[in-house]
Steps between C-alpha positions, in 0.01 A plus 500: 500500500474717196196723474364649175250779449257606235268795447215522257389856470197644328348844464247420780655231726837345559610172661827365632601148585811343657595137429770254596717298258227236462246752387313481824316829578617641829305821510284748305415872509272730309539874440437804280552544126864512389477618139786759495332696217211569732665523848850609412829300507594580852152419638500174301837414666363581850181287442703203371717514811199518727348193327818302552519598868140410555542159322803421726297589808221272383752220451642550844843594352742750641539814297869425498436203267629602161306359205706297257312677225197728464296487182270786422229465229334839500245692300669772297840325488522458126835672431840356591641845573243594756497148638867532564452842658250346745731209576794726571287729717382206710850365546634841584238582764468147635823311426410236762171405329634238257818374336345568163192682369321431173234741360260390223151577374195346674416317179833308521422375850151383401626320189807331644297367792272292278680474169880513542559381146294772335141602453267805510401693806218752506465735795168672553495666836523864585690527173552257211796337332576208277826311430593211283827322580633226262702199605810681373417791738410746223221724620218695337268728693175687461392752757656594832494876411307619803174690527588792269631298201343160560335281759219388266279235655619583851305583815601858475392539138164331565438740791598806294285386207205467742546853623521623140176320418326702771656830373408419144137438598486812716640718221313338208843412347512156341219382724542136591256244361391404852417711801789611721277569800618207711864570420440864594377398843792266539758761407359747753498235768854385430645849503260631760396804290168662428574617147736394228710816508622396841694217326761739366734486809499118493606508131762774530626664818436197728540230237521138632489250220421209729199672657351579157565142390336370813162608365527219242403245762179684562440528123541122467227448764276743307566302180414172671176655617409569138594862432539517124751779485723337761487180301598689183805649677623158596438355151717782355766434770495131407558578135787735586664224707458248224654747260812510718541122467425511127771759458781288645400156374641545147849523665474161664749237393357183334555287810332754727217548252419126511495505883274807508261353243482171693415694817241733354311285250 
């Protein structure tokens, strides 16, 4: 029996699956983030290996079973050169893991799963990314630049903007239209601090992107409860995400445009 493996890796959570030739799921595993720009190439390799080991255990398979192929669709894997570096590193350190390894961006995995003949995928998680793939396999992207150069509309950016709203109100600098009091309380609770200056280590020396982005879930609850400033942050994030899609749509082939219009209108 041939066994195949796949890993979908984000900046907060990663999942692995092993399947047989019929596409039947044999086992799953979950693990830590595997974005090599955040954790390093070698740590990414180690975490991918641990995910595969755990998925085999969950499936009741011997670790001696070599995968026919291992497909990795990971956050941060946008460049063929670094994708190849990761592939070679995995095969060098774990030659028994699979007969072949393929490394692609997480947007590719999401798109090919539901629209193998082309479409648009928009990722809005810890980070953000958007990709259009035409039926002829030509691609056009918007986003995917990470938290310093991009990530508009993402959980991380919403959380950072919330923190900034509190700082702006505290310092009388571009004071927000609505009170930041509830967000201030939420920020202090999430980071377990008593004053805003105590946030500095979390943003610099002990930076963890996924932990900061995790505050977005609490902000969403605040927005649902009626907090005006939280609602404003999500409206702005929604516009940013819509702008991603609007940026790639002009590159859609006529056939794909007709399909997209039929789905959306």
